[in-house]
Backbone as a chain_set.jsonl record, in Angstrom:
{"seq": "MTEFDDGKEQGALRTIGEVSQALGIKPHVLRYWEQQFPMLQPLKRSGGRRYYRAGDIALVERIDRLVNREGYTLKGALAALKGTETSSKPETSPQNAGAPDVPADVLPRLKAIREKLAQALAA", "coords": {"N": [[43.265, 35.407, 30.966], [42.3, 34.921, 34.345], [42.301, 37.628, 36.561], [43.766, 37.918, 39.655], [42.973, 39.305, 42.769], [44.639, 39.375, 45.12], [46.969, 40.263, 46.141], [49.188, 38.789, 45.52], [51.825, 37.983, 43.187], [51.272, 37.764, 39.602], [52.09, 35.254, 38.515], [52.194, 33.604, 40.729], [51.86, 30.74, 42.926], [48.687, 29.294, 43.578], [46.215, 28.35, 45.974], [43.767, 25.685, 46.081], [41.43, 26.704, 47.109], [41.678, 29.463, 46.638], [41.695, 29.495, 43.838], [39.218, 28.35, 43.346], [37.472, 30.286, 44.446], [38.104, 32.554, 42.886], [37.406, 31.751, 40.287], [34.86, 30.833, 40.537], [34.209, 28.141, 40.787], [33.459, 25.2, 42.385], [35.521, 23.621, 44.9], [35.376, 20.762, 44.987], [34.633, 20.154, 42.414], [36.846, 20.987, 40.97], [38.714, 19.114, 41.943], [37.553, 16.779, 40.934], [37.755, 17.267, 38.189], [40.509, 17.044, 37.946], [40.801, 14.311, 38.002], [39.481, 13.581, 35.668], [40.753, 14.915, 33.591], [43.77, 14.312, 32.602], [45.893, 16.033, 32.04], [45.658, 18.114, 33.776], [47.327, 18.859, 36.459], [47.921, 19.997, 39.31], [50.458, 21.176, 41.597], [51.25, 19.11, 44.359], [51.631, 19.311, 47.724], [52.917, 18.722, 51.051], [50.641, 16.905, 53.081], [48.82, 16.782, 51.071], [47.974, 19.175, 49.998], [46.915, 21.277, 47.381], [48.466, 23.188, 44.871], [48.015, 25.536, 42.495], [49.468, 26.354, 39.44], [50.095, 29.054, 37.105], [49.646, 28.053, 34.515], [48.044, 25.835, 35.097], [45.772, 27.096, 36.056], [44.941, 28.484, 33.777], [44.271, 26.285, 32.197], [42.143, 25.203, 33.691], [40.322, 27.279, 33.358], [39.861, 27.041, 30.622], [38.735, 24.468, 30.449], [36.422, 24.941, 31.949], [35.163, 26.817, 30.28], [34.706, 25.257, 27.962], [33.053, 23.161, 28.969], [31.002, 24.362, 30.575], [30.096, 26.626, 29.206], [30.19, 26.263, 26.422], [28.967, 23.856, 26.085], [30.12, 21.299, 25.902], [30.599, 17.795, 26.523], [32.288, 16.07, 29.225], [33.978, 14.148, 28.13], [34.073, 15.045, 25.484], [35.218, 17.569, 25.864], [37.716, 16.807, 26.804], [38.686, 15.543, 24.506], [38.748, 17.766, 22.804], [40.669, 19.329, 24.066], [42.853, 17.719, 23.71], [43.074, 17.957, 21.05], [41.74, 16.37, 19.237], [39.086, 16.482, 18.679], [36.385, 14.692, 18.624], [33.178, 14.16, 17.921], [32.341, 15.903, 20.072], [30.282, 17.532, 20.876], [26.96, 16.761, 21.201], [24.968, 17.908, 19.597], [26.273, 18.602, 17.282], [27.011, 16.371, 15.96], [27.015, 14.212, 13.065], [24.894, 12.375, 13.016], [22.842, 13.624, 14.331], [22.367, 15.791, 12.795], [20.559, 15.515, 10.748], [20.888, 15.434, 8.013], [21.546, 13.402, 5.796], [22.467, 13.454, 3.183], [24.666, 15.073, 2.912], [27.733, 16.054, 1.462], [30.748, 14.093, 1.79], [33.113, 15.512, 2.324], [32.418, 17.824, 3.636], [31.979, 17.774, 6.454], [34.639, 17.415, 7.661], [35.752, 19.857, 6.815], [34.108, 21.717, 8.106], [34.712, 21.084, 10.761], [37.371, 21.888, 10.827], [37.08, 24.637, 10.49], [35.653, 25.23, 12.831], [37.623, 24.613, 14.728], [39.565, 26.58, 14.118], [38.105, 28.844, 14.826], [37.764, 28.363, 17.569], [40.428, 28.523, 18.402], [40.939, 31.187, 17.809], [39.214, 32.442, 19.591], [40.343, 31.638, 21.983], [42.691, 33.006, 22.016]], "CA": [[43.374, 34.703, 32.221], [41.677, 35.608, 35.463], [43.133, 38.485, 37.396], [43.556, 37.683, 41.078], [43.155, 40.507, 43.579], [45.01, 38.859, 46.432], [48.265, 40.804, 46.514], [50.274, 37.945, 45.028], [52.208, 38.233, 41.801], [50.433, 37.065, 38.636], [52.53, 33.882, 38.324], [52.334, 32.919, 42.019], [51.048, 29.551, 43.157], [47.412, 29.573, 44.244], [45.584, 27.176, 46.582], [42.509, 25.292, 45.444], [40.416, 27.637, 47.598], [41.832, 30.737, 45.921], [41.263, 29.275, 42.45], [37.784, 28.127, 43.413], [36.792, 31.559, 44.675], [38.32, 33.467, 41.764], [36.742, 31.282, 39.065], [33.47, 30.458, 40.811], [34.081, 26.7, 40.599], [33.599, 24.559, 43.698], [36.737, 22.809, 45.026], [35.174, 19.352, 44.652], [34.601, 20.069, 40.95], [38.248, 21.063, 40.543], [39.339, 17.817, 42.234], [36.991, 15.818, 39.983], [38.362, 17.534, 36.886], [41.87, 16.501, 37.965], [40.679, 12.892, 37.661], [38.971, 13.431, 34.309], [41.666, 15.557, 32.649], [45.11, 13.962, 33.08], [46.845, 17.129, 31.883], [45.474, 19.033, 34.908], [48.091, 18.297, 37.565], [48.507, 21.004, 40.192], [51.462, 20.67, 42.532], [50.7, 18.645, 45.634], [52.648, 19.395, 48.776], [52.645, 17.93, 52.244], [49.236, 16.88, 53.476], [47.981, 16.744, 49.882], [47.516, 20.507, 49.574], [47.106, 21.543, 45.961], [48.89, 24.53, 44.49], [47.813, 25.704, 41.065], [50.354, 27.266, 38.714], [49.37, 29.873, 36.126], [49.211, 27.169, 33.435], [46.93, 25.027, 35.607], [44.606, 27.984, 36.135], [44.496, 28.703, 32.394], [43.626, 25.049, 31.761], [40.851, 25.138, 34.377], [39.441, 28.244, 32.688], [39.493, 26.487, 29.31], [37.8, 23.371, 30.716], [35.169, 25.571, 32.365], [34.535, 27.401, 29.083], [34.228, 24.173, 27.099], [31.986, 22.376, 29.592], [29.877, 25.136, 31.114], [29.606, 27.68, 28.315], [30.051, 25.786, 25.052], [28.122, 22.673, 26.088], [30.828, 20.045, 25.675], [30.633, 16.792, 27.577], [33.659, 15.947, 29.723], [34.713, 13.378, 27.128], [34.279, 15.934, 24.352], [36.174, 18.604, 26.26], [39.021, 16.156, 26.833], [39.098, 15.378, 23.107], [39.062, 19.094, 22.268], [41.94, 19.748, 24.65], [43.9, 16.906, 23.095], [43.121, 18.331, 19.646], [41.172, 15.324, 18.402], [37.658, 16.749, 18.681], [35.527, 13.674, 18.028], [31.783, 14.282, 18.367], [32.373, 16.45, 21.413], [28.993, 18.117, 21.195], [25.977, 15.921, 20.549], [24.194, 18.608, 18.58], [27.048, 18.811, 16.068], [27.353, 15.109, 15.333], [26.267, 14.038, 11.828], [23.671, 11.629, 13.246], [21.81, 14.553, 14.79], [22.232, 16.905, 11.867], [19.379, 15.305, 9.922], [21.214, 15.69, 6.613], [22.388, 12.299, 5.348], [22.962, 13.671, 1.831], [25.762, 16.041, 2.952], [28.965, 15.476, 0.909], [31.669, 13.589, 2.807], [34.188, 16.452, 2.653], [31.894, 19.002, 4.34], [32.178, 17.661, 7.895], [36.015, 17.78, 8.038], [35.976, 21.295, 6.599], [33.421, 22.428, 9.187], [35.483, 20.877, 11.982], [38.564, 22.736, 10.727], [36.625, 26.011, 10.728], [35.334, 25.333, 14.254], [38.894, 24.626, 15.453], [40.151, 27.903, 13.935], [37.324, 29.78, 15.647], [38.095, 28.108, 18.967], [41.761, 29.065, 18.637], [40.833, 32.644, 17.8], [38.575, 32.845, 20.85], [41.252, 31.359, 23.088], [43.821, 33.955, 21.968]], "C": [[42.802, 35.567, 33.335], [42.695, 36.431, 36.23], [42.767, 38.211, 38.856], [43.842, 38.977, 41.829], [43.503, 40.088, 45.001], [46.388, 39.34, 46.877], [49.448, 39.973, 46.06], [50.618, 38.34, 43.6], [51.375, 37.363, 40.87], [50.815, 35.587, 38.5], [52.658, 33.069, 39.604], [51.459, 31.668, 42.084], [49.795, 29.932, 43.928], [46.859, 28.269, 44.829], [44.289, 26.868, 45.842], [41.382, 26.234, 45.877], [40.466, 28.97, 46.87], [41.345, 30.612, 44.479], [39.748, 29.115, 42.404], [37.014, 29.446, 43.542], [36.919, 32.483, 43.471], [37.53, 33.061, 40.528], [35.285, 30.895, 39.277], [33.203, 28.982, 40.555], [34.355, 26.041, 41.945], [34.858, 23.685, 43.738], [36.543, 21.341, 44.656], [35.103, 19.143, 43.139], [36.026, 20.119, 40.408], [38.961, 19.739, 40.796], [38.838, 16.742, 41.267], [37.612, 16.012, 38.6], [39.798, 17.025, 36.825], [41.855, 15.016, 37.601], [40.301, 12.699, 36.197], [39.915, 13.968, 33.232], [43.101, 15.331, 33.129], [46.126, 15.101, 32.966], [46.724, 18.182, 32.986], [46.133, 18.407, 36.137], [48.708, 19.409, 38.413], [49.549, 20.364, 41.102], [50.764, 20.206, 43.794], [51.837, 18.615, 46.64], [52.213, 18.565, 49.969], [51.175, 18.026, 52.645], [48.291, 16.871, 52.297], [47.449, 18.098, 49.441], [47.874, 20.751, 48.122], [47.509, 22.997, 45.759], [48.842, 24.627, 42.971], [48.787, 26.733, 40.513], [49.508, 28.047, 37.704], [48.849, 29.008, 34.976], [48.044, 26.288, 33.839], [45.642, 25.858, 35.636], [44.054, 28.255, 34.744], [43.774, 27.469, 31.865], [42.253, 24.888, 32.406], [39.866, 26.096, 33.714], [38.973, 27.702, 31.336], [38.504, 25.337, 29.475], [36.436, 23.936, 31.085], [34.429, 26.152, 31.164], [33.942, 26.311, 28.202], [33.0, 23.485, 27.679], [30.776, 23.231, 29.943], [29.347, 26.228, 30.197], [29.352, 27.184, 26.898], [29.291, 24.467, 24.96], [28.807, 21.356, 25.792], [30.577, 19.081, 26.83], [32.066, 16.74, 28.09], [34.531, 15.193, 28.724], [35.031, 14.254, 25.912], [35.284, 17.033, 24.658], [37.582, 18.03, 26.307], [39.554, 15.975, 25.421], [39.495, 16.722, 22.499], [40.406, 19.58, 22.799], [43.108, 18.968, 24.069], [44.03, 17.2, 21.605], [42.54, 17.288, 18.717], [39.666, 15.415, 18.276], [36.801, 15.735, 17.937], [34.152, 13.723, 18.666], [31.675, 14.792, 19.796], [31.058, 17.086, 21.835], [27.932, 17.299, 20.477], [25.232, 16.63, 19.433], [24.97, 18.847, 17.292], [27.416, 17.505, 15.384], [26.491, 14.894, 14.096], [24.968, 13.266, 12.024], [22.52, 12.55, 13.647], [21.558, 15.691, 13.815], [21.02, 16.756, 10.968], [19.637, 15.561, 8.454], [22.12, 14.583, 6.084], [22.979, 12.5, 3.96], [24.083, 14.715, 1.764], [27.017, 15.382, 2.372], [29.967, 15.142, 2.007], [32.726, 14.604, 3.213], [33.715, 17.653, 3.463], [32.197, 18.931, 5.835], [33.616, 17.969, 8.31], [36.305, 19.268, 7.857], [35.309, 22.104, 7.707], [34.17, 22.278, 10.506], [36.738, 21.747, 11.98], [38.207, 24.195, 10.998], [36.333, 26.216, 12.214], [36.611, 25.41, 15.083], [39.577, 25.991, 15.335], [39.424, 28.944, 14.775], [37.65, 29.604, 17.129], [39.465, 28.67, 19.318], [41.724, 30.586, 18.681], [40.202, 33.155, 19.093], [39.487, 32.658, 22.037], [42.404, 32.367, 23.137], [43.493, 35.258, 22.631]], "O": [[42.824, 36.795, 33.26], [43.806, 35.978, 36.507], [41.597, 38.268, 39.234], [44.83, 39.66, 41.557], [42.784, 40.39, 45.953], [46.912, 38.869, 47.886], [50.594, 40.401, 46.199], [49.813, 38.95, 42.896], [50.832, 36.343, 41.292], [49.926, 34.743, 38.379], [53.179, 31.954, 39.573], [50.451, 31.559, 41.386], [49.833, 30.783, 44.816], [47.023, 27.204, 44.234], [43.785, 27.689, 45.075], [40.481, 26.526, 45.091], [39.43, 29.54, 46.526], [40.671, 31.503, 43.962], [39.08, 29.673, 41.534], [36.035, 29.681, 42.835], [35.945, 33.126, 43.077], [37.036, 33.92, 39.797], [34.556, 30.656, 38.315], [32.101, 28.609, 40.152], [35.382, 26.307, 42.57], [35.223, 23.077, 42.732], [37.44, 20.73, 44.074], [35.47, 18.08, 42.639], [36.37, 19.375, 39.489], [39.733, 19.285, 39.951], [39.612, 15.891, 40.83], [37.952, 15.042, 37.922], [40.26, 16.615, 35.76], [42.786, 14.52, 36.967], [40.757, 11.75, 35.559], [39.872, 13.518, 32.087], [43.594, 16.079, 33.973], [47.108, 15.133, 33.708], [47.592, 19.045, 33.115], [45.556, 17.527, 36.777], [49.887, 19.728, 38.254], [49.52, 19.157, 41.344], [49.804, 20.827, 44.249], [52.865, 17.973, 46.426], [51.253, 17.799, 49.892], [50.555, 19.086, 52.558], [47.076, 16.946, 52.485], [46.56, 18.162, 48.592], [48.99, 20.47, 47.686], [46.969, 23.907, 46.388], [49.535, 23.899, 42.26], [48.916, 27.837, 41.043], [48.34, 27.726, 37.485], [47.727, 29.212, 34.513], [47.155, 26.019, 33.031], [44.567, 25.373, 35.284], [42.839, 28.257, 34.546], [42.772, 27.592, 31.16], [41.301, 24.48, 31.74], [38.699, 25.753, 33.529], [37.817, 27.887, 30.956], [37.537, 25.242, 28.72], [35.411, 23.465, 30.592], [33.214, 25.999, 31.044], [32.805, 26.427, 27.745], [32.02, 23.252, 26.971], [29.643, 22.858, 29.636], [28.233, 26.709, 30.406], [28.409, 27.628, 26.243], [29.0, 24.005, 23.857], [28.134, 20.38, 25.46], [30.368, 19.5, 27.969], [32.966, 17.3, 27.466], [35.686, 15.558, 28.5], [36.139, 14.202, 25.379], [36.104, 17.387, 23.811], [38.536, 18.69, 25.896], [40.731, 16.222, 25.16], [40.475, 16.802, 21.759], [41.19, 20.176, 22.061], [44.217, 19.49, 23.949], [44.98, 16.751, 20.963], [42.819, 17.312, 17.518], [39.038, 14.472, 17.795], [36.523, 15.904, 16.75], [33.991, 13.36, 19.832], [31.002, 14.188, 20.631], [30.759, 17.167, 23.027], [27.995, 17.155, 19.256], [24.899, 16.011, 18.422], [24.378, 19.26, 16.295], [28.065, 17.518, 14.338], [25.346, 15.345, 14.066], [24.019, 13.479, 11.269], [21.361, 12.278, 13.334], [20.625, 16.471, 14.0], [20.495, 17.752, 10.471], [18.706, 15.874, 7.712], [23.325, 14.788, 5.936], [23.909, 11.785, 3.586], [24.415, 15.192, 0.679], [27.34, 14.256, 2.752], [30.029, 15.824, 3.029], [33.198, 14.564, 4.349], [34.544, 18.432, 3.934], [32.627, 19.923, 6.424], [33.803, 18.738, 9.253], [37.024, 19.866, 8.657], [35.887, 23.075, 8.196], [34.258, 23.229, 11.283], [37.123, 22.283, 13.019], [38.958, 24.906, 11.666], [36.71, 27.235, 12.794], [36.682, 26.184, 16.038], [40.106, 26.507, 16.319], [40.052, 29.823, 15.365], [37.794, 30.585, 17.857], [39.653, 29.229, 20.399], [42.404, 31.202, 19.501], [40.615, 34.186, 19.625], [39.423, 33.424, 22.998], [43.02, 32.555, 24.186], [44.332, 36.157, 22.675]]}, "num_chains": 1, "name": "protein.A"}
């Protein structure tokens, strides 16, 4: 998880501006992701100010990794976060693999391996 150098404790609530600056993600992108990822729900106080908890920040980091580093679409990243990874990356779908003679059991095994790797990287 990102270390904040703002004098607050590690588990303190952070504003959208603080999260945006620390992670290098524009505030409007964070607000858009709140619409696209129902599990991302920072606290909203008076005037609609958003306060991100440590868990929210970790989720934003995971979404950022999936979308901006691993090449997932938003729909694919949502599926990956829900644990149902269904054709989340176009280049990994069987239609694009160009190998129609692949045995039926290979794709589920490869998906299981990819999930284990993703979990290992997230740890």
